[in-house]
C-alpha positions in Angstrom: 1.7 -83.3 69.5 -1.9 -84.3 68.5 -4.0 -82.2 66.1 -5.9 -80.5 68.8 -3.0 -79.6 71.0 -1.8 -76.0 71.1 1.9 -75.2 71.4 2.1 -71.8 73.3 5.7 -71.3 72.1 4.2 -70.9 68.5 1.9 -68.1 69.7 3.8 -66.2 72.3 6.9 -64.2 71.2 10.1 -65.2 73.0 10.4 -61.6 74.2 7.4 -62.1 76.5 8.6 -65.3 78.2 9.8 -63.4 81.2 6.4 -61.8 81.6 4.6 -65.1 81.0 6.5 -66.9 83.7 6.7 -64.1 86.2 5.0 -64.3 89.6 4.7 -60.5 89.9 1.4 -58.9 90.9 1.6 -56.0 88.4 2.7 -55.9 84.8 3.2 -52.7 82.8 3.7 -53.5 79.1 4.4 -50.6 76.8 5.7 -50.4 73.3 5.1 -49.4 69.7 2.3 -50.5 67.5 2.5 -54.1 66.4 4.6 -55.2 69.3 2.2 -58.0 70.4 1.8 -56.8 74.0 -2.0 -56.8 73.8 -2.3 -60.1 72.0 0.1 -61.7 74.5 -2.0 -60.5 77.4 -5.2 -61.7 75.8 -3.6 -65.2 75.3 -2.4 -65.2 78.9 -5.8 -64.3 80.3 -7.4 -67.1 78.3 -4.9 -69.6 79.5 -5.5 -68.5 83.1 -9.2 -68.9 82.5 -8.7 -72.4 80.9 -6.8 -73.6 84.0 -9.7 -72.7 86.2 -12.6 -74.0 84.1 -10.8 -77.3 83.6 -11.0 -77.8 87.3 -14.7 -76.8 87.4 -13.9 -73.5 89.1 -15.8 -70.3 88.3 -13.4 -67.5 87.4 -13.9 -64.0 86.2 -11.6 -61.6 84.3 -12.0 -57.8 84.4 -11.0 -55.8 81.3 -11.2 -52.0 81.3 -10.7 -49.4 78.6 -10.8 -45.6 79.0 -14.1 -45.4 77.2 -17.0 -47.9 76.9 -17.5 -47.1 73.2 -14.0 -48.5 72.4 -14.5 -51.9 74.1 -16.2 -53.9 71.3 -13.8 -53.2 68.5 -10.7 -53.7 70.7 -10.5 -55.8 73.8 -13.7 -57.7 73.2 -12.5 -58.8 69.7 -9.0 -59.4 71.1 -10.4 -62.0 73.6 -12.4 -63.6 70.9 -9.3 -63.9 68.8 -7.3 -65.4 71.6 -10.0 -68.0 72.3 -9.9 -69.0 68.7 -6.1 -69.3 68.7 -6.3 -71.5 71.7 -9.1 -73.6 70.2 -11.5 -72.6 73.0 -14.2 -70.8 71.0 -16.8 -73.5 71.3 -16.5 -73.4 75.1 -17.7 -69.8 75.3 -20.8 -67.7 74.4 -20.3 -64.1 73.3 -22.8 -61.5 74.2 -22.9 -57.9 73.1 -25.7 -56.6 75.4 -24.2 -56.4 77.9 -20.7 -57.0 76.6 -19.7 -60.3 78.1 -18.0 -63.5 77.1 -18.9 -66.4 79.4 -18.0 -70.1 79.7 -20.8 -72.5 78.9 -20.3 -74.9 81.7 -18.9 -72.9 84.7 -20.4 -69.5 83.7 -16.9 -68.0 84.1 -16.9 -64.6 82.5 -14.8 -61.9 80.8 -16.3 -58.6 81.9 -15.7 -55.4 79.9 -16.0 -52.0 81.4 -15.4 -48.4 80.3 -13.7 -46.1 82.8 -15.9 -43.2 81.6 -18.7 -44.9 83.6 -17.2 -45.1 87.1 -20.5 -46.1 88.6 -20.3 -49.4 86.9 -16.8 -50.0 88.2 -17.7 -49.1 91.7 -20.9 -51.2 91.7 -19.1 -54.3 90.2 -20.8 -57.5 91.4 -18.4 -59.9 89.8 -16.7 -62.3 92.3 -14.1 -64.9 91.8 -11.8 -62.5 90.0 -8.5 -64.0 88.7 -7.1 -61.0 86.7 -7.5 -57.4 85.7 -6.4 -55.8 82.4 -6.3 -52.1 81.6 -5.8 -51.7 77.8 -4.6 -48.4 76.3 -3.7 -47.3 79.9 -2.2 -44.0 78.7 -5.6 -42.9 77.5 -7.1 -43.0 81.0 -7.5 -39.6 82.7 -4.9 -40.5 85.4 -3.7 -43.1 87.8 -6.7 -42.4 90.1 -8.8 -44.8 88.0 -6.4 -47.6 88.9 -6.2 -46.6 92.5 -10.0 -46.6 92.9 -10.7 -49.7 90.8 -8.0 -52.2 91.8 -9.1 -52.6 95.4 -12.7 -53.1 94.3 -11.8 -56.0 92.1 -8.9 -57.5 94.2 -11.3 -57.8 97.1 -13.4 -60.2 95.0 -10.4 -62.6 94.5 -11.1 -66.2 93.6 -10.4 -68.6 96.5 -8.5 -70.8 94.0 -5.8 -68.2 93.1 -3.0 -66.7 95.3 -3.3 -63.2 93.8 -5.1 -61.1 91.2 -2.4 -60.0 88.6 -3.0 -56.6 87.1 -1.9 -55.9 83.5 -1.5 -52.5 82.0 -0.8 -52.2 78.2 -0.3 -49.0 76.3 1.6 -47.2 73.5 3.8 -44.5 75.1 2.5 -40.9 74.4 4.8 -38.5 72.5 4.8 -36.1 75.4 7.5 -37.0 78.0 5.6 -35.0 80.5 2.4 -37.1 80.2 1.1 -38.4 83.5 1.7 -42.0 82.7 5.4 -41.6 82.3 5.7 -40.3 85.8 3.5 -43.2 87.0 5.6 -45.8 85.2 8.7 -44.4 86.9 7.1 -45.0 90.2 6.1 -48.6 89.2 9.7 -49.4 88.3 10.6 -48.9 92.0 8.0 -51.5 93.0 9.7 -55.0 93.3 6.3 -56.6 92.7 5.9 -54.9 89.3 7.4 -56.0 86.0 7.8 -53.2 83.5 8.5 -54.3 79.9 9.0 -52.5 76.6 8.6 -54.1 73.2 8.4 -53.2 69.5 7.6 -54.9 66.2 11.3 -55.7 65.9 10.8 -58.3 68.6 8.8 -60.5 66.3 10.8 -63.7 66.1 7.9 -65.8 65.0 7.3 -64.0 61.7 3.8 -62.7 62.5 4.3 -59.3 60.9 3.2 -59.6 57.3 5.1 -58.1 54.4 2.4 -55.5 53.7 2.6 -54.3 57.3 6.4 -54.1 57.1 6.1 -52.1 53.9 3.7 -49.7 55.6 6.2 -49.3 58.5 9.0 -48.5 56.1 6.7 -45.9 54.5 6.3 -44.2 57.9 10.0 -44.4 58.5 10.8 -42.8 55.2 8.2 -40.0 55.3 8.4 -39.0 58.9 11.2 -40.6 61.0 10.1 -39.0 64.2 6.6 -40.2 63.8 7.9 -43.7 63.1 10.1 -43.6 66.2 7.0 -42.8 68.3 4.4 -45.0 66.6 6.5 -48.1 66.0 9.4 -47.9 68.4 7.4 -46.4 71.3 9.8 -43.6 71.9 8.8 -40.4 73.6 9.8 -37.9 70.8 8.4 -34.8 72.5 6.0 -32.3 70.9 8.3 -29.6 69.6 6.6 -26.4 68.7 5.5 -26.8 65.1 2.8 -29.4 64.9 3.1 -30.5 61.3 6.0 -31.2 59.0 4.9 -29.1 56.0 7.0 -31.3 53.6 4.3 -33.9 54.1 1.6 -31.7 52.5 2.4 -32.5 48.9 1.3 -29.5 46.8 0.3 -30.6 43.2 -1.1 -28.9 40.1 -3.3 -31.7 39.1 -4.8 -35.0 40.2 -3.3 -38.4 39.4 -5.2 -39.7 36.4 -4.5 -43.3 37.4 -6.1 -42.9 40.8 -9.5 -41.2 40.4 -11.4 -39.5 43.2 -14.3 -41.7 44.2 -15.5 -40.0 47.4 -15.9 -36.5 48.7 -16.0 -35.2 52.3 -16.6 -31.7 53.6 -15.5 -30.4 56.9 -16.2 -27.0 58.4 -15.0 -25.1 61.5 -17.6 -22.4 62.0 -16.8 -19.1 63.6 -18.5 -16.9 66.1 -18.1 -13.1 66.5 -14.4 -12.4 65.4 -13.7 -16.1 64.5 -13.5 -17.3 60.9 -15.5 -20.0 59.2 -13.3 -22.4 57.2 -14.8 -25.1 54.9 -12.6 -27.5 53.0 -13.5 -30.0 50.3 -11.6 -33.3 50.6 -11.4 -35.9 47.8 -10.6 -39.5 48.5 -9.2 -41.7 45.8 -9.4 -45.3 45.0 -6.1 -45.9 46.7 -7.3 -43.9 49.8 -5.1 -40.9 49.1 -6.6 -37.6 50.3 -6.7 -34.5 48.1 -7.4 -31.1 49.6 -9.4 -29.8 46.7 -10.5 -26.3 47.7 -11.2 -24.2 50.7 -14.0 -21.6 51.5 -12.9 -19.1 54.1 -14.8 -16.2 55.6 -13.5 -14.0 58.4 -15.7 -11.5 60.2 -12.7 -9.7 61.7 -12.6 -6.0 61.2 -16.0 -6.0 59.4 -18.6 -3.7 60.9 -21.5 -5.8 59.5 -21.0 -9.6 60.1 -22.7 -12.1 57.9 -25.7 -13.9 59.3 -25.9 -17.7 59.5 -28.4 -17.7 56.7 -26.0 -15.8 54.5 -23.1 -18.1 55.3 -25.2 -21.3 54.7 -26.0 -20.1 51.2 -22.3 -19.4 50.4 -21.3 -22.8 51.9 -24.0 -24.5 49.9 -22.9 -22.8 46.7 -19.3 -23.7 47.3 -20.2 -27.4 47.8 -22.4 -27.4 44.7 -19.5 -25.8 42.6 -17.1 -28.4 43.9 -19.4 -31.4 43.3 -19.9 -30.2 39.8 -16.2 -30.5 39.2 -16.3 -34.1 40.4 -19.7 -35.4 39.3 -18.8 -39.1 39.8 -17.7 -38.7 43.4 -19.9 -39.9 46.2 -20.3 -37.6 49.3 -19.6 -39.8 52.4 -19.7 -37.2 55.1 -20.2 -33.6 56.0 -18.6 -32.8 59.4 -19.0 -29.7 61.5 -17.7 -28.4 64.8 -19.8 -30.0 67.5 -19.8 -26.6 69.4 -21.8 -25.0 66.6 -25.6 -25.5 66.7 -26.8 -22.4 64.9 -25.1 -23.0 61.5 -26.0 -26.7 61.6 -29.7 -25.9 62.3 -29.8 -23.1 59.7 -28.3 -25.4 57.0 -30.9 -28.1 57.7 -33.7 -25.5 57.7 -32.5 -24.1 54.3 -31.5 -27.3 52.5 -32.7 -30.3 54.6 -29.2 -31.6 54.8 -27.7 -32.7 58.1 -24.1 -32.1 59.1 -22.5 -34.6 61.5 -21.0 -33.0 64.6 -17.5 -34.3 65.3 -16.9 -36.2 68.5 -13.9 -34.3 69.8 -11.0 -35.7 71.8 -8.3 -34.0 73.7 -6.3 -31.7 71.3 -3.2 -33.9 71.3 -5.2 -37.0 70.6 -7.1 -35.4 67.7 -3.8 -34.2 66.2 -2.6 -37.8 66.1 -5.1 -38.6 63.3 -3.8 -36.0 60.6 -0.3 -36.7 61.7 -0.8 -40.4 60.9 -2.3 -39.7 57.5 0.5 -37.3 56.7 3.2 -39.7 57.8 1.9 -42.3 55.3 2.4 -39.8 52.5 -1.3 -39.8 51.6 -2.0 -36.0 51.7 -2.0 -33.9 48.5 -3.0 -30.2 48.2 -4.3 -28.8 45.0 -2.5 -25.6 44.1 -5.6 -23.4 43.9 -6.2 -19.9 45.4 -8.6 -21.2 48.0 -6.0 -23.6 49.5 -3.4 -20.9 50.1 -5.0 -20.1 53.5 -5.1 -23.9 54.3 -1.3 -24.2 53.8 -0.6 -20.9 55.5 -2.5 -21.8 58.7 -1.0 -25.3 58.9 2.4 -23.8 58.5 1.9 -21.5 61.5 0.1 -24.1 63.6 2.0 -24.5 66.9 1.9 -25.8 70.4 1.8 -23.1 73.1 5.4 -23.2 74.5 4.0 -22.5 78.0 2.1 -25.8 78.0 4.4 -28.1 76.2 6.1 -29.3 79.3 2.8 -30.4 80.9 0.5 -33.4 80.5 -2.2 -31.1 79.0 -0.5 -29.3 76.1 -2.5 -26.7 74.2 -2.3 -25.3 70.7 -2.1 -21.6 70.0 -5.7 -20.7 69.1 -5.1 -18.2 66.4 -5.6 -18.6 62.7 -6.2 -22.3 63.1 -9.6 -22.8 61.5 -8.5 -24.9 58.5 -6.3 -26.9 61.0 -9.5 -27.6 63.0 -11.5 -28.7 60.0 -8.6 -31.0 58.8 -8.6 -32.6 62.3 -12.4 -33.0 62.2 -12.2 -34.6 58.7 -9.5 -37.1 59.8 -11.2 -38.0 63.0 -14.7 -38.4 61.6 -13.5 -40.5 58.6 -10.8 -42.4 60.4 -12.4 -45.8 59.9 -13.0 -45.1 56.2 -9.4 -44.0 55.8 -8.0 -46.9 57.7 -6.5 -44.6 60.3 -5.4 -46.2 63.5 -3.5 -44.2 66.2 
């Protein structure tokens, strides 16, 4: 083998040989995190593209995620990685506006679409299509997206290929009643569809580094059920209690060897009979999270409710008091319920400080973020009076039993205000905390 030759057997896990060689039209690849399904598909698409461009043919690949905002940091970077591994980088030009990767000589292109913009999918003008890839397929709203998009792209098949293979990759959801589980059961009956499941344990090439294996063992030790879902891709169910309270480590003091360097504040604001809960979170040098203190006001059973101007003053005073205790900590974010405009505007009017509205997801998806943080053993709660309500509400936080056996489970919306602000904190600071779900 010469220096510029690439041996695919050194890049593709043996587990995926059946998929790589199959002549099926549809491929459903599911499994836990770190199971190499997405990297394998990206390599496969780049090899397919290479075969066409070597012959001077124009060929296009369609790649779709559930949301356009997730494209650049996921599938776009994944294709760039695959091109690099195959020593093809110099053959392509990468553009971000619009998001495209195209071949210099033939103008063959990797197109990236978000399913949240169906008008772009329906008005697709790309011809000479050789493959379609749906990444994180479980996050799509339903199979209707596939049913509507596939005919559009398959009609534009390249004359140089016999068919347009369609790839679906995803991590199985916890909920066995999620729509995609029913859909996959149907696909298993299709003789022209290959369904495959993989996990990090299928790594025969030694790609999983020791640090990642240590993190996986940490998940396995702290929360075995979460490990089974996240890394083994098992449908563990939702249960009723949302959190394992043993993972909220109650402490009397901070770790002197791991100082708090950053602060974040998160608030769930109330309306009428609903409470306002503001929690101060400290983040250490080792990215541990301390629940430092909680401000809580409930207007229930009070004949005279506090006005937004009164609440903003009390919130401001609470924040000032907390910051005084940690003078060397840098405030990285103040997050507020996106449904609240009055409190946010009032606070800016009073103090010229803007709060960032959280970009909410579906309930079950938002809950994944704090569950991931907890499963890593990184959450500590200071044993102070203000945090008693924080622990109490999380202890009572449950799924509504009437909705658990559905693909749209709901939580019981009672006494959940600190639970909401904890979700907002984890979601809005996910990148800073290295949270991936």
